[in-house]
C-alpha positions as CSV (number, residue, x, y, z in Angstrom):
1,M,73.4,102.3,44.1
2,M,75.4,104.0,46.7
3,A,79.0,104.9,45.8
4,A,81.8,102.9,47.6
5,E,83.1,106.1,49.2
6,E,79.7,107.1,50.5
7,L,79.1,103.6,51.8
8,G,82.4,103.7,53.6
9,T,81.7,107.0,55.2
10,L,78.2,105.8,56.4
11,L,79.6,102.6,57.8
12,D,82.4,104.4,59.6
13,T,79.8,106.5,61.4
14,L,77.6,103.6,62.3
15,C,80.2,100.9,62.9
16,P,83.8,102.1,62.9
17,M,85.2,98.5,63.0
18,F,83.7,97.4,59.6
19,V,85.5,95.7,56.8
20,L,84.3,95.9,53.1
21,V,85.5,92.9,51.2
22,D,85.1,92.6,47.4
23,D,84.3,89.5,45.3
24,A,88.1,88.9,45.0
25,E,88.2,88.4,48.7
26,R,90.3,91.6,49.1
27,V,89.7,94.4,51.6
28,G,88.4,97.6,50.0
29,Q,87.8,99.8,53.0
30,V,88.0,99.4,56.8
31,G,86.6,101.4,59.6
32,S,88.8,104.0,61.2
33,T,88.9,102.3,64.6
34,L,89.9,98.9,63.1
35,Q,92.7,100.5,61.1
36,K,93.9,102.2,64.3
37,L,94.7,98.8,65.6
38,R,97.3,98.4,62.9
39,P,98.4,102.0,62.1
40,D,101.5,101.0,60.3
41,H,100.0,98.2,58.1
42,P,97.2,99.4,55.9
43,M,94.6,96.7,55.4
44,A,93.1,97.9,52.1
45,G,94.1,95.8,49.2
46,R,95.1,92.7,51.2
47,R,93.2,89.4,51.3
48,F,90.8,89.3,54.2
49,L,92.0,85.9,55.3
50,D,95.6,87.1,55.3
51,I,94.8,89.5,58.0
52,F,92.3,87.5,60.1
53,E,92.2,83.9,61.3
54,L,88.7,82.4,61.4
55,L,87.9,80.6,64.7
56,R,84.2,80.1,64.4
57,P,82.4,78.5,62.6
58,R,85.1,75.8,62.2
59,S,83.6,74.8,58.8
60,A,84.3,78.2,57.3
61,T,87.9,77.9,56.3
62,E,87.7,79.7,53.0
63,F,86.0,83.0,52.1
64,P,83.1,81.5,50.0
65,A,82.2,79.4,53.0
66,L,82.3,82.5,55.1
67,L,79.8,84.2,52.8
68,S,77.4,81.3,53.3
69,T,77.3,82.1,57.0
70,S,75.5,85.4,56.3
71,G,73.8,86.6,59.4
72,A,75.6,84.1,61.6
73,R,78.0,85.1,64.3
74,L,81.7,84.8,63.6
75,R,84.8,84.6,65.9
76,L,88.1,85.6,64.5
77,R,91.5,87.1,65.4
78,F,94.5,88.8,64.0
79,H,97.2,86.6,62.5
80,D,99.9,88.8,64.0
81,S,100.5,90.1,67.5
82,P,98.8,91.3,69.5
83,R,96.4,88.6,68.4
84,T,93.2,90.5,69.4
85,T,90.0,88.4,69.2
86,F,86.8,89.8,67.6
87,K,83.2,88.9,67.3
88,G,81.8,89.5,63.8
89,L,78.8,89.5,61.6
90,V,78.8,88.9,57.8
91,V,76.3,90.8,55.6
92,P,76.6,90.6,51.8
93,L,75.3,93.7,50.0
94,P,73.2,92.6,46.9
95,G,74.1,94.5,43.8
96,Q,77.1,96.2,45.4
97,G,79.6,93.4,44.8
98,V,80.9,93.7,48.3
99,T,80.4,92.1,51.7
100,V,80.2,94.0,55.0
101,I,81.9,92.3,58.0
102,N,81.2,94.2,61.1
103,L,83.5,93.5,64.0
104,S,83.5,94.2,67.7
105,F,85.7,93.3,70.7
106,G,83.1,91.5,72.7
107,I,84.3,90.7,76.2
108,S,87.9,91.5,75.2
109,V,87.1,95.2,75.0
110,L,89.0,96.0,78.2
111,D,92.2,94.4,76.8
112,A,91.7,96.2,73.5
113,V,91.4,99.6,75.2
114,R,94.5,98.9,77.1
115,D,96.5,97.5,74.2
116,Y,95.6,100.2,71.7
117,A,94.9,103.3,73.9
118,L,91.3,103.6,72.6
119,T,88.9,106.3,73.7
120,S,85.1,106.8,73.5
121,A,85.6,108.5,70.1
122,D,86.7,105.2,68.6
123,F,83.4,103.5,69.2
124,S,80.0,103.9,67.8
125,G,77.8,106.2,69.8
126,T,75.3,103.4,70.4
127,D,78.0,100.8,71.3
128,L,77.4,99.5,74.9
129,A,81.2,99.2,75.2
130,I,81.2,102.9,76.2
131,E,78.9,102.3,79.1
132,L,80.9,99.2,80.0
133,L,84.1,101.2,80.1
134,Y,82.6,103.9,82.2
135,L,81.3,101.2,84.6
136,V,84.7,99.6,84.8
137,E,86.4,102.9,85.4
138,A,83.9,103.8,88.1
139,K,84.3,100.4,89.7
140,S,88.1,100.8,89.6
141,A,87.9,104.2,91.2
142,A,85.6,102.9,93.9
143,M,87.8,99.9,94.6
144,E,90.9,102.1,94.8
145,A,89.1,104.5,97.2
146,S,88.0,101.5,99.3
147,R,91.5,100.1,99.3
148,S,92.9,103.4,100.3
149,L,90.4,103.7,103.1
150,N,91.0,100.2,104.3
151,L,94.8,100.9,104.4
152,R,94.2,104.0,106.5
153,L,91.8,102.1,108.8
154,Q,94.3,99.3,109.1
155,G,97.1,101.8,109.9
156,A,94.9,103.5,112.5
157,M,94.1,100.2,114.1
158,L,97.8,99.2,114.2
159,A,98.7,102.5,115.7
160,A,96.0,102.3,118.3
161,E,97.0,98.7,119.1
162,E,100.7,99.8,119.4
163,Q,99.7,102.7,121.6
164,A,97.7,100.3,123.8
165,Y,100.8,98.2,124.4
166,T,103.3,101.1,124.9
167,D,104.3,103.1,127.9
168,T,104.0,106.6,126.7
169,L,106.8,108.1,128.9
170,T,109.6,105.7,128.0
171,G,108.4,104.1,124.8
172,L,108.8,100.6,126.3
173,K,106.2,97.9,126.4
174,N,103.6,98.3,129.2
175,R,102.2,95.7,131.6
176,R,99.4,94.8,129.2
177,A,102.0,94.0,126.5
178,M,104.1,92.0,129.1
179,D,101.1,89.9,130.0
180,H,100.4,89.2,126.4
181,I,104.0,88.2,125.6
182,L,104.2,86.0,128.8
183,G,101.0,84.3,127.8
184,H,102.2,83.6,124.3
185,L,105.6,82.2,125.5
186,I,103.9,79.9,128.1
187,S,101.3,78.7,125.6
188,T,104.0,77.8,123.1
189,K,106.1,76.1,125.8
190,S,109.0,78.4,125.1
191,S,111.8,78.7,127.6
192,F,112.7,82.1,128.9
193,A,114.1,84.2,131.7
194,L,112.2,86.9,133.5
195,M,114.1,89.7,135.1
196,H,112.5,92.1,137.6
197,L,114.4,95.4,137.9
198,D,113.7,98.1,140.4
199,L,115.4,101.5,140.5
200,D,116.8,102.2,144.0
201,F,116.6,105.8,145.4
202,F,114.2,106.9,142.6
203,K,111.8,108.4,145.1
204,S,114.5,110.7,146.5
205,V,115.2,112.0,143.0
206,N,111.5,112.9,142.6
207,D,111.3,114.5,146.0
208,R,114.5,116.4,145.7
209,L,114.5,117.5,142.0
210,G,110.8,117.2,141.0
211,H,108.9,114.9,138.6
212,A,110.6,116.3,135.5
213,A,113.9,114.9,136.8
214,G,112.2,111.7,137.7
215,D,110.8,111.4,134.1
216,Y,114.2,112.0,132.7
217,V,115.8,109.3,134.8
218,L,113.1,106.8,133.7
219,Q,113.7,107.6,130.1
220,Q,117.5,107.3,130.4
221,A,117.0,104.0,132.3
222,A,114.8,102.7,129.5
223,K,117.5,103.6,126.9
224,I,120.1,101.7,128.9
225,M,117.9,98.6,129.2
226,L,117.2,98.6,125.4
227,Q,120.9,99.0,124.7
228,E,121.8,96.0,126.9
229,T,119.1,93.6,125.5
230,R,118.5,91.9,122.1
231,S,116.0,93.1,119.6
232,D,113.7,90.1,120.3
233,D,113.9,90.6,124.0
234,T,111.1,92.4,125.8
235,V,111.6,95.4,128.1
236,A,108.5,96.6,129.8
237,R,107.7,99.3,132.4
238,V,105.2,97.7,134.8
239,G,105.2,100.3,137.6
240,G,106.5,103.8,138.5
241,D,110.2,102.7,138.8
242,E,109.7,98.9,138.1
243,F,110.7,97.1,134.9
244,V,110.4,93.6,133.6
245,L,112.8,92.2,131.0
246,I,112.0,88.9,129.3
247,F,114.7,87.0,127.5
248,K,113.2,84.4,125.1
249,G,115.2,81.2,124.8
250,M,117.8,82.3,127.4
251,T,118.2,80.3,130.6
252,D,122.0,80.4,131.0
253,R,122.6,81.8,134.4
254,R,126.1,83.1,133.6
255,K,124.8,85.1,130.6
256,L,121.9,86.4,132.6
257,N,124.1,87.4,135.5
258,S,126.4,89.2,133.1
259,I,123.5,91.1,131.6
260,A,122.2,92.1,135.1
261,G,125.7,93.2,136.1
262,R,126.0,95.5,133.0
263,L,122.6,97.0,133.7
264,I,123.5,97.7,137.3
265,S,126.8,99.2,136.4
266,Q,125.2,101.5,133.8
267,L,122.3,102.6,136.0
268,C,124.7,103.4,138.9
269,L,126.4,106.1,136.8
270,P,125.2,109.6,137.7
271,M,122.6,111.1,135.4
272,K,122.7,114.9,135.0
273,F,119.4,116.9,134.9
274,D,119.6,120.7,134.7
275,G,123.1,120.5,136.2
276,S,122.0,118.3,139.1
277,A,123.2,114.8,139.6
278,C,120.4,112.2,139.8
279,G,121.9,109.3,141.8
280,I,120.2,106.0,141.5
281,S,121.1,102.3,141.4
282,A,119.3,99.1,140.5
283,S,118.3,95.9,142.1
284,V,117.5,92.9,140.0
285,G,115.8,89.5,140.6
286,T,115.6,86.7,137.9
287,A,113.4,83.6,137.6
288,L,113.6,81.0,134.9
289,S,110.6,79.4,133.2
290,T,112.5,76.0,133.4
291,Q,112.3,76.2,137.2
292,F,108.6,75.4,137.0
293,E,107.1,72.0,136.0
294,S,103.9,73.8,134.7
295,P,104.9,77.5,134.2
296,K,102.3,80.1,135.0
297,A,102.8,83.8,134.5
298,Q,101.8,84.8,138.1
299,D,104.1,82.2,139.6
300,I,107.1,83.3,137.5
301,L,106.5,87.0,138.3
302,H,106.1,86.1,142.0
303,A,109.4,84.2,141.9
304,A,111.2,87.1,140.2
305,D,109.7,89.4,142.9
306,L,111.1,87.2,145.7
307,A,114.6,87.3,144.0
308,L,114.4,91.1,143.7
309,Y,113.5,91.4,147.4
310,A,116.5,89.2,148.3
311,A,118.7,91.5,146.2
312,K,117.4,94.6,148.1
313,R,118.0,92.8,151.5
314,N,121.5,92.1,150.3
315,G,122.3,95.9,150.1
316,R,120.8,96.8,146.7
317,S,122.8,97.3,143.5
318,C,123.0,93.6,143.1
319,H,121.4,90.6,141.3
320,R,119.8,87.5,142.7
321,F,118.2,84.4,141.1
322,Y,115.1,82.8,142.5
323,C,115.9,79.5,144.3
324,E,113.2,77.0,143.5
325,M,113.9,75.0,146.6
326,S,112.7,77.7,149.0
327,D,110.9,81.0,148.9
328,T,113.1,82.4,151.7
329,R,116.6,81.4,150.4
330,Q,118.3,82.8,147.3
331,S,121.4,81.6,145.5
332,G,123.8,84.0,143.7
């Protein structure tokens, strides 16, 4: 007959979550891993059913009934928290006066590893839980790498898309972005105003002071336009010295005229580049989406162009609205 101490040592090597229960239904020895789950509450000496609650089979409510299930699978859990669930197998040892109940975590092994900070050393060398843990760890690492890659790809796509819609010199929207925004506003039947702004005398700045000065003027003009518009308005550079401003939800002529007046006043102020004055002004033409029964982007852009030409004919540095009654007359 094997001594109880030798039996416990053997079982701890083969199945470190075993419980030895004597005929008095008290725990004699427990596996090192099982005791690790309750480090401050030794299980030895306590009644088995004071520690564990039997879930399956339902008929086994007392320990003698549990012994009759020898070889059958059990399901049980701790009475106290965390109420970890176990699978079990009962094996009475003839002539030893004890019963071996071998436990395992089953599918709850991942939760158990998390709750109790278990490592591979806490499991039997033949326990498939080790392989499962490695697989889960590898899968988690792969998923994290995939997520990180997807985030980088998404960021690169967003950056590329942003670049495709941005004027690189001024940081404003470009014509492609303007077309997209106009299409969206029209498709959603949103009211808006479209302002076409042209820098007067810009060519003379380029010819007299060079392209670096011209680029500086364009950048300063872009800053002024951004300062005089709302965050949800659109400011786009659509040509060398041509800009389009779109004001969503704004069709009040007095407000639009006031904005155009501020833009013209700011852009008429001399800009200094390397000590030289860059004198420009601005002409502005505005069309409203509400002026068209069935608004189309090309029609609204054409109307704003006509209003801009009227402003230039009027001596520049001024603002004109498109007059829907005639393509040749403009009203201030």
